[in-house]
Every structure is written in C-alpha cells, then in structure tokens.
Steps between C-alpha positions, in 0.01 A plus 500: 500500500692389189767759570528375875525137391771583251695702755472233755568204273793688328654590833467144635681355195785754542532428868514128427768556227715713742513220754557241230797697342644570851513126563641421156779754553652280777512217252605670181724770653603411855813716485284813469355438850847453662536879592173493703580164666866572584442842642204378707703206636792727597262735687343197683858390598560858643166483688578156651852635607328802667266271689194642343302177519568426873166663600239735380648776712847439344345505145331836568791648678754412220259588209668836443857375569752666264663175416168339400405804288835502325422144380135596451591767233698237318194263526272765356752559209513119435115467504460796250781363277337157479157669427645706207697212362197267494280754346765559235540116453144469395507807289779359284315171465713310750834547307762554773756654260267783406447620872795743499435629154332818592535790242676824597173680450311265727773539765462878488121474539552261796743756659245782442222292663712412812607860541138611472382247753770610747393863450133423559586292807717786650216753430238274662721442812526875539130565481412199709700654798257784499214261586127559477307533164827600317663171588193303390480677178871469431476123562206462255685699235831322567319162454346603165818637361700204626256257338541673157888528544511122579327442159762722338786331670374157402467619138868616515612170661319291243630720222151608378544838336132549474483574870570865535446714807207667341338167399565364855304798657210487256419193287706269719294544824301170459819303440670666797199421725515128389872490589431636837207260552701201404798607721264538803336165430832332504678706762241487782470109538874459452583763767264342749668156451834668529408654835345166621845336441653753740224456751564119502860549554475734790569317831601171328831323555772568240451154344149602417569870403775413244289286272213743529717784394654293205144425388406864534797615289399255223135622526620866474655391166160386382341802648722732284454284189123534546524875541707531181257269304218707621663812373557352164148358465343839601722675247456259215135408551362785668182673358459834317209744526299274264557182682737194470722536190707181537422170626737329744 
C-alpha cells in the first residue's frame, strides 16, 4: 500500500506541475507558443475559406481536402516546435538565450534518435499492412520502442549526456513511462476541448465562427505548451526502478 500511495501521490504532483508550468510558459515565454498559434490560425483561415463550417456534411466532406492538409502539416510542425521549445525553456531554467545553445554532440544524438524513429515507423507501417496478429504485435513493439526513443530524444534535446540509447531501453523505462503518462494526461482533455471548439463552430454564422477559431488557435498554443511542459516534467522528475529520485 505504501508503494501505491507513493506512486499515486508522486504522479499527481507531477501532473499538477506539468499543468502549472504549461500555464506559466504563456506568461514568461509567450513568443515560444507563437508557432503553434500562428499555424493553427492560418489553417483555420483556410478552413473558413473552404466553407468547412457551413454544415456537418461540409466539414466531413472537406476533412481530407488537399488544401486543408497542406496547412495541416504546417500546423503539426508548429505544434511540435512549440512543444520542443517549451520543454527546452524549462530545462535551461527559463533563460531564453540558452535555448539555441545545443552542443554538436547533442545535435548528433538528436538526429540519430529522429532517424531511428522514422525507421521504426516505416517498419511498423509495413507490418501493419499485413493485418492480423502480426499487425497487433508490431503495434505493441512499436509503442515500446517509440517510448524509449522519446526518452532518448528528450535527453538529446535537453543536452543530458547521461541519457544513452542503452540506458533508455533499460534503466530508463520508469522515466519513459512517466513521460508517456503525463503526455496522455495533458493531451486527452486538451484534444477533447479542441474538438469541441470545432463542433461549436459547425453550422454557425461567420460572425460566430471567427471568434471561436481565434480562441481555438490561442488554446492550441496553451495545448502545445502543456505538452512540452509535461515532457520536461516527466524527463526531469520521472522515477527510476527504486522510486522517485527527485522532488518537483
């Protein structure tokens, strides 16, 4: 029971810290959330121009429109950029000038992790097309490998040379799991609210759609800041095999 209480209490404190830091990022580093906000706003402008919010049928019919997806890729890139910038912002103690100062060694490790992630994703995609038990097994293995690789990538991004590939796939599992838990805890409610914004806009007049979409773009900035903060908290304050090694 002591172990369970420790795990539950420690997880709750880290979840609270992730949300707190995500909100503080908007106050202390608003420029870092601009990529997520601007790219989301531009995509919304394209969606309004296409007439996506005219009706539910229009929204569904235009969901895969090439124009929308062209802006969608930019939106994803902006969201990820804000996530990474916010995580690094907290890792360098909130000093903006230190954010771009990543060592050459860390840059190499970051490139290695990204290439490995793409290779795993490509292999999983090929196996998933076969269907059946092979696809299920491939998805499980891909999830486990991706979880460890995410920890390795975060170590490279935050310039922590202690985080090697071998460590990530062995001693780093508890920390990697905590990062995943925090990301899910932040991502799920934010994504639901994001989808609700779209639902409220569908079928509404333009005078209503525009302020909803402006609000949604601002919210996506907070969304990305929360995910970046969750990644940082999971990395910095995640447990090891013996329990919590650092208090938030």
